[in-house]
RORO-43476 format. One line per 8 residues: their letters; for each residue x, y, z of N, C-alpha, C, O. Coordinates in steps of 0.05 Angstrom, whole numbers, plus 5000, padded with zeros to 4 digits. Layout:
a> X/Y/Z/X/Y/Z/X/Y/Z/X/Y/Z; ...
//
This chain:
xxxxxxxx> 5013/4976/4997/5000/4997/4998/5018/5025/5000/5013/5043/4984; 5037/5027/5018/5056/5048/5019/5069/5050/4993/5077/5072/4985; 5073/5030/4981/5090/5031/4953/5074/5043/4933/5082/5058/4916; 5048/5034/4936/5029/5040/4915/5026/5076/4917/5027/5091/4897; 5025/5084/4942/5018/5113/4949/5042/5127/4940/5039/5149/4930; 5067/5116/4942/5094/5126/4933/5095/5133/4905/5104/5155/4897; 5086/5115/4888/5089/5115/4863/5065/5134/4850/5067/5144/4827; 5044/5137/4866/5022/5155/4854/5031/5183/4860/5023/5201/4845
xxxxxxxx> 5048/5189/4884/5054/5216/4888/5076/5223/4867/5077/5246/4859; 5097/5203/4857/5115/5212/4839/5104/5218/4811/5111/5236/4796; 5083/5197/4805/5065/5209/4781/5056/5234/4780/5062/5248/4760; 5042/5243/4798/5031/5267/4804/5049/5292/4802/5043/5313/4791; 5076/5286/4815/5094/5307/4809/5106/5310/4785/5114/5333/4779; 5108/5291/4769/5116/5294/4738/5096/5303/4724/5103/5315/4704; 5066/5300/4729/5047/5308/4710/5045/5340/4718/5043/5359/4702; 5046/5342/4745/5042/5376/4747/5063/5392/4739/5060/5416/4739
xxxxxxxx> 5091/5378/4728/5108/5396/4714/5133/5405/4734/5149/5423/4727; 5135/5391/4757/5157/5400/4777/5164/5379/4791/5148/5361/4793; 5190/5377/4802/5197/5355/4821/5206/5374/4850/5209/5399/4854; 5209/5357/4864/5216/5364/4894/5243/5377/4892/5248/5394/4909; 5262/5370/4873/5291/5385/4875/5287/5407/4851/5305/5424/4848; 5268/5408/4836/5260/5428/4820/5279/5431/4793/5283/5453/4781; 5289/5409/4786/5305/5407/4763/5285/5403/4736/5293/5408/4713; 5263/5395/4743/5243/5393/4718/5224/5415/4720/5210/5418/4740
xxxxxxxx> 5224/5430/4698/5207/5455/4697/5186/5450/4673/5195/5443/4651; 5158/5452/4677/5141/5452/4657/5147/5471/4636/5154/5495/4640; 5144/5458/4608/5151/5481/4591/5121/5492/4584/5106/5479/4570; 5115/5519/4595/5091/5529/4595/5091/5551/4569/5071/5564/4565; 5110/5553/4556/5112/5567/4531/5111/5555/4506/5111/5569/4486; 5109/5528/4505/5109/5514/4481/5085/5518/4462/5085/5513/4438; 5065/5529/4479/5037/5530/4460/5036/5557/4445/5020/5564/4428; 5057/5573/4456/5057/5603/4440/5064/5601/4415/5086/5592/4411
xxxxxxxx> 5049/5609/4392/5049/5605/4367/5070/5625/4355/5085/5619/4337; 5070/5648/4365/5089/5670/4351/5115/5669/4364/5118/5674/4388; 5135/5663/4344/5162/5661/4356/5175/5684/4373/5190/5677/4391; 5169/5710/4371/5175/5727/4386/5168/5726/4414/5184/5727/4433; 5138/5724/4416/5128/5718/4443/5136/5695/4459/5138/5695/4483; 5143/5671/4440/5151/5648/4451/5177/5651/4465/5182/5642/4488; 5194/5664/4451/5222/5674/4462/5222/5690/4487/5238/5688/4505; 5203/5705/4486/5200/5724/4506/5190/5709/4531/5198/5715/4553
xxxxxxxx> 5170/5689/4527/5160/5674/4547/5187/5660/4562/5192/5662/4586; 5203/5646/4543/5223/5631/4553/5239/5648/4570/5247/5640/4593; 5244/5672/4560/5266/5688/4576/5255/5697/4606/5270/5700/4626; 5229/5701/4607/5217/5706/4633/5215/5679/4654/5216/5679/4679; 5214/5656/4638/5217/5628/4653/5240/5625/4661/5244/5620/4684; 5262/5626/4644/5289/5624/4651/5299/5642/4675/5314/5635/4694; 5289/5666/4671/5296/5686/4695/5285/5677/4722/5299/5672/4742; 5257/5675/4720/5246/5662/4746/5254/5637/4756/5250/5634/4780
xxxxxxxx> 5267/5617/4743/5276/5598/4753/5306/5594/4754/5316/5575/4767; 5321/5611/4740/5349/5614/4738/5358/5590/4724/5380/5580/4730; 5343/5581/4707/5353/5554/4692/5362/5562/4661/5348/5570/4643; 5390/5556/4661/5401/5567/4638/5395/5550/4611/5399/5558/4589; 5384/5526/4617/5378/5504/4595/5354/5519/4579/5352/5519/4555; 5335/5530/4598/5310/5542/4583/5319/5560/4558/5308/5560/4536; 5341/5576/4566/5353/5598/4545/5359/5583/4520/5357/5595/4499; 5365/5556/4519/5371/5541/4496/5349/5537/4477/5353/5532/4453
xxxxxxxx> 5324/5539/4488/5305/5536/4475/5292/5557/4454/5276/5553/4437; 5307/5583/4462/5301/5608/4443/5315/5602/4417/5337/5591/4414; 5300/5613/4397/5308/5610/4373/5328/5635/4361/5346/5631/4345; 5321/5656/4369/5335/5682/4363/5359/5683/4382/5357/5683/4407; 5383/5685/4369/5407/5684/4386/5411/5708/4400/5422/5707/4422; 5403/5730/4392/5409/5754/4410/5388/5753/4433/5394/5762/4455; 5367/5743/4429/5346/5736/4451/5362/5716/4473/5360/5721/4497; 5378/5696/4465/5388/5681/4481/5407/5698/4501/5408/5696/4526
xxxxxxxx> 5421/5714/4486/5438/5729/4501/5426/5748/4523/5435/5753/4545; 5400/5759/4510/5383/5772/4533/5374/5752/4557/5375/5756/4581; 5367/5732/4546/5364/5709/4572/5382/5704/4591/5377/5702/4615; 5407/5701/4579/5433/5693/4596/5436/5721/4614/5439/5720/4639; 5435/5745/4602/5440/5772/4616/5417/5770/4644/5426/5772/4666; 5390/5766/4640/5372/5765/4658/5377/5744/4679/5374/5750/4702; 5385/5721/4674/5395/5702/4692/5422/5711/4710/5424/5708/4734; 5440/5723/4693/5467/5731/4706/5456/5757/4727/5466/5759/4750
xxxxxxxx> 5438/5774/4719/5430/5793/4738/5415/5786/4759/5415/5798/4781; 5399/5762/4750/5387/5754/4783/5403/5743/4800/5400/5748/4824; 5422/5726/4793/5442/5712/4807/5466/5727/4816/5481/5718/4834; 5471/5753/4802/5495/5766/4807/5523/5750/4797/5545/5751/4808; 5515/5737/4777/5538/5716/4766/5546/5727/4745/5530/5730/4726; 5575/5739/4744/5585/5749/4722/5595/5729/4703/5596/5734/4679; 5602/5708/4711/5606/5683/4694/5593/5677/4672/5603/5669/4652; 5565/5679/4676/5545/5678/4657/5550/5694/4630/5547/5685/4607
xxxxxxxx> 5557/5719/4638/5563/5741/4619/5583/5731/4600/5580/5737/4576; 5604/5717/4606/5624/5707/4593/5616/5689/4568/5631/5687/4549; 5594/5678/4570/5579/5659/4554/5570/5672/4531/5565/5658/4512; 5566/5701/4532/5556/5715/4510/5578/5722/4491/5594/5739/4498; 5580/5710/4468/5596/5718/4450/5586/5729/4426/5564/5723/4418; 5602/5746/4413/5597/5762/4390/5575/5778/4391/5564/5784/4370; 5568/5786/4409/5549/5808/4416/5553/5825/4438/5541/5819/4459; 5570/5849/4436/5580/5863/4454/5558/5882/4465/5561/5893/4487
xxxxxxxx> 5539/5886/4453/5513/5896/4464/5506/5885/4487/5508/5899/4508; 5496/5860/4489/5483/5846/4510/5508/5840/4529/5503/5841/4553; 5535/5833/4520/5557/5824/4539/5559/5850/4554/5559/5847/4579; 5561/5875/4547/5566/5901/4558/5545/5902/4583/5551/5904/4607; 5518/5902/4570/5497/5904/4594/5498/5885/4613/5492/5893/4636; 5505/5858/4611/5509/5836/4628/5529/5849/4648/5523/5855/4671; 5551/5852/4638/5574/5857/4655/5570/5882/4671/5576/5881/4695; 5561/5905/4659/5552/5931/4672/5533/5929/4693/5535/5943/4713
xxxxxxxx> 5514/5913/4688/5491/5908/4711/5500/5897/4737/5497/5905/4760; 5514/5876/4726/5528/5864/4753/5548/5879/4768/5548/5876/4793; 5568/5895/4756/5585/5910/4768/5570/5931/4783/5577/5934/4807; 5550/5944/4773/5534/5963/4787/5520/5951/4811/5522/5961/4833; 5507/5929/4807/5489/5915/4831/5510/5905/4847/5503/5906/4871; 5535/5896/4845/5554/5888/4866/5578/5907/4874/5596/5901/4890; 5574/5928/4861/5596/5951/4862/5624/5940/4857/5642/5950/4869; 5629/5920/4840/5654/5907/4829/5663/5926/4809/5652/5925/4787
xxxxxxxx> 5682/5945/4814/5693/5957/4789/5710/5942/4770/5713/5949/4747; 5720/5920/4782/5738/5905/4758/5717/5891/4734/5725/5883/4712; 5698/5890/4740/5679/5885/4717/5674/5907/4696/5672/5902/4672; 5673/5929/4706/5674/5951/4685/5695/5952/4661/5689/5958/4638; 5720/5943/4671/5740/5939/4652/5733/5921/4629/5745/5925/4607; 5716/5903/4632/5713/5882/4610/5693/5893/4594/5686/5880/4575; 5681/5916/4597/5658/5932/4582/5674/5946/4554/5693/5962/4556; 5662/5937/4530/5670/5946/4508/5665/5976/4503/5683/5992/4499
xxxxxxxx> 5639/5982/4503/5629/6009/4497/5638/6028/4518/5636/6026/4542; 5649/6049/4502/5665/6074/4524/5644/6089/4542/5648/6096/4565; 5621/6093/4529/5602/6104/4543/5587/6085/4569/5581/6092/4591; 5585/6064/4558/5577/6046/4582/5597/6040/4604/5592/6035/4627; 5622/6041/4592/5646/6034/4612/5645/6061/4631/5641/6059/4655; 5649/6087/4617/5644/6105/4634/5622/6108/4653/5627/6118/4675; 5600/6101/4648/5573/6099/4666/5581/6078/4687/5579/6084/4711; 5590/6054/4679/5598/6039/4703/5615/6048/4719/5608/6048/4742
xxxxxxxx> 5638/6057/4713/5661/6065/4734/5646/6087/4751/5651/6090/4775; 5627/6105/4737/5621/6129/4756/5598/6117/4774/5595/6126/4797; 5582/6098/4767/5560/6090/4783/5576/6069/4806/5567/6069/4829; 5593/6056/4802/5607/6046/4820/5621/6060/4846/5620/6056/4870; 5636/6081/4828/5651/6097/4844/5636/6119/4861/5647/6132/4879; 5607/6122/4855/5591/6140/4873/5580/6123/4894/5575/6132/4916; 5577/6096/4887/5561/6077/4907/5581/6072/4931/5572/6068/4953; 5609/6072/4926/5627/6069/4945/5646/6089/4953/5665/6086/4968
xxxxxxxx> 5638/6112/4941/5649/6144/4948/5681/6141/4947/5696/6149/4965; 5688/6128/4925/5715/6122/4920/5730/6137/4897/5734/6124/4877; 5738/6161/4897/5747/6179/4878/5768/6167/4855/5769/6175/4832; 5784/6145/4867/5801/6136/4847/5788/6118/4826/5801/6111/4807; 5760/6109/4830/5749/6099/4812/5738/6116/4789/5728/6107/4768; 5740/6143/4796/5731/6161/4775/5757/6164/4753/5751/6174/4731; 5780/6157/4757/5802/6164/4745/5798/6147/4712/5800/6159/4691; 5791/6121/4716/5790/6108/4687/5770/6119/4668/5769/6110/4645
xxxxxxxx> 5750/6142/4676/5734/6152/4660/5743/6166/4640/5756/6186/4647; 5739/6163/4616/5752/6177/4591/5741/6201/4586/5757/6219/4581; 5713/6206/4586/5699/6229/4583/5703/6251/4604/5692/6247/4626; 5717/6274/4599/5733/6291/4620/5705/6302/4638/5706/6303/4663; 5683/6310/4623/5661/6321/4637/5649/6301/4659/5645/6307/4683; 5645/6276/4647/5636/6256/4665/5651/6252/4688/5640/6249/4710; 5681/6250/4685/5704/6245/4704/5697/6265/4725/5690/6258/4747; 5699/6295/4717/5696/6318/4733/5671/6315/4752/5672/6318/4777
xxxxxxxx> 5653/6310/4741/5624/6307/4758/5629/6282/4779/5621/6283/4802; 5642/6257/4767/5644/6242/4789/5660/6246/4811/5654/6235/4832; 5684/6264/4809/5696/6274/4827/5684/6289/4847/5684/6285/4871; 5674/6308/4833/5659/6332/4848/5635/6318/4866/5632/6324/4889; 5622/6301/4856/5596/6290/4873/5608/6273/4898/5597/6271/4920; 5633/6261/4890/5644/6246/4914/5651/6264/4933/5641/6263/4955; 5669/6284/4927/5678/6304/4946/5654/6318/4959/5658/6329/4981; 5633/6319/4948/5606/6334/4955/5598/6311/4979/5593/6316/5003
xxxxxxxx> 5597/6293/4970/5580/6267/4992/5598/6265/5016/5588/6265/5038; 5626/6265/5012/5642/6260/5032/5653/6282/5047/5667/6280/5067; 5644/6307/5034/5654/6335/5050/5686/6332/5051/5699/6343/5070; 5697/6319/5034/5732/6317/5036/5744/6338/5015/5744/6336/4991; 5756/6356/5030/5769/6381/5010/5794/6368/4992/5800/6378/4970; 5805/6350/5002/5826/6337/4985/5818/6327/4958/5833/6329/4938; 5791/6314/4959/5783/6306/4933/5780/6329/4915/5781/6326/4890; 5776/6349/4924/5768/6377/4906/5795/6381/4886/5794/6388/4862
xxxxxxxx> 5821/6375/4901/5843/6378/4885/5850/6359/4861/5869/6363/4846; 5833/6339/4861/5839/6325/4837/5816/6333/4812/5817/6319/4792; 5800/6352/4813/5789/6367/4793/5809/6381/4774/5828/6392/4784; 5806/6383/4751/5827/6389/4729/5828/6422/4727/5849/6431/4719; 5806/6439/4733/5812/6470/4734/5807/6484/4761/5794/6474/4780; 5819/6509/4761/5819/6520/4786/5784/6529/4793/5776/6534/4816; 5767/6530/4767/5747/6543/4776/5727/6517/4791/5714/6519/4811; 5731/6494/4775/5717/6469/4789/5731/6463/4815/5714/6453/4830
xxxxxxxx> 5755/6464/4827/5767/6463/4846/5752/6482/4869/5743/6472/4890; 5751/6507/4862/5745/6525/4876/5710/6522/4883/5699/6529/4904; 5697/6513/4862/5668/6511/4864/5665/6487/4883/5645/6488/4897; 5682/6466/4886/5682/6443/4901/5682/6449/4929/5667/6440/4946; 5706/6468/4932/5713/6478/4963/5690/6491/4975/5683/6487/4998; 5677/6510/4956/5651/6528/4961/5631/6508/4973/5621/6510/4996; 5626/6491/4955/5604/6470/4965/5607/6460/4992/5589/6462/5009; 5632/6450/4994/5635/6433/5022/5637/6456/5045/5627/6450/5067
xxxxxxxx> 5648/6481/5041/5648/6500/5058/5617/6508/5069/5613/6515/5093; 5598/6508/5052/5574/6514/5048/5559/6493/5063/5542/6499/5080; 5564/6466/5057/5549/6444/5066/5559/6442/5100/5543/6439/5118; 5585/6444/5104/5594/6442/5133/5593/6466/5146/5601/6467/5169; 5585/6486/5135/5586/6514/5149/5611/6521/5163/5609/6533/5184; 5638/6515/5150/5663/6518/5156/5678/6538/5142/5690/6533/5122; 5676/6565/5155/5686/6587/5137/5717/6588/5136/5727/6607/5125; 5735/6568/5147/5761/6572/5144/5769/6555/5118/5792/6556/5108
xxxxxxxx> 5748/6539/5108/5754/6528/5077/5754/6549/5058/5769/6544/5039; 5743/6571/5057/5737/6590/5041/5769/6605/5037/5774/6618/5017; 5786/6600/5057/5812/6613/5052/5829/6600/5031/5847/6611/5020; 5821/6573/5025/5833/6553/5007/5828/6561/4979/5844/6553/4962; 5806/6578/4971/5791/6586/4945/5812/6604/4937/5822/6620/4952; 5818/6601/4912/5835/6619/4897/5821/6644/4883/5830/6667/4884; 5800/6637/4869/5784/6658/4856/5770/6672/4879/5759/6662/4898; 5774/6700/4873/5768/6719/4894/5735/6723/4896/5724/6725/4918
xxxxxxxx> 5721/6723/4873/5694/6728/4874/5682/6701/4888/5661/6703/4900; 5693/6676/4886/5680/6651/4896/5690/6651/4926/5675/6640/4942; 5712/6662/4935/5723/6662/4961/5702/6683/4977/5691/6676/4998; 5698/6704/4967/5683/6724/4979/5650/6715/4987/5637/6718/5008; 5642/6701/4961/5611/6687/4962/5615/6663/4987/5599/6658/5005; 5636/6653/4982/5639/6630/5005/5637/6644/5034/5620/6634/5049; 5650/6662/5041/5656/6679/5070/5629/6689/5071/5618/6684/5093; 5614/6703/5054/5588/6713/5060/5569/6694/5073/5558/6698/5095
xxxxxxx> 5566/6671/5055/5547/6653/5062/5552/6639/5085/5532/6631/5097; 5580/6631/5097/5585/6617/5119/5585/6635/5143/5578/6629/5165; 5594/6660/5135/5589/6677/5160/5562/6684/5168/5556/6686/5192; 5545/6688/5148/5516/6696/5154/5499/6675/5163/5477/6681/5173; 5506/6649/5161/5496/6627/5171/5505/6626/5201/5488/6618/5218; 5531/6634/5210/5538/6628/5234/5532/6646/5252/5535/6641/5276; 5523/6672/5242/5518/6697/5262/5490/6689/5279/5481/6705/5296
//
């Protein structure tokens, strides 16, 4: 009797499309007639189950790469991104997403597209308040913004000196002086107009 009950239980498990271990997943997408919708269905199913084998059911190769990216993002597993070949678009998105979610700047170096790589470094740098991570950014404007934002977030006047122009350095010092209401910082400002504005705003607040 117990043996019969066990056999019936196992049969019900397979009929329902799942197992105790979760290795067997019911193919709920196979009845979809439109190829694009079927592929999209497989992407969602693969992401929900983190099952790489489901991605192999997808016909369109670029959608396969999208599928790998979704699983990689969900599991924070950059190794999966390495499976994406001859498709720099999805490969960059895959590595960039994980770099940003895990604050792992080493993954930014793998990104090919320059704008995507710069965005990756800036996002991780701001998340970690690490101005050193702004240095690999090739776009000067974005690099300056990265350094400025970290200086402002940390109220660290030494970071202001990393900015490339006197105007940017003095603006950075002014912002920190204003944030901290520390008028002594104003003396470090070289441009007279900014220094006077700094003194005015810090002294007026301290009165």
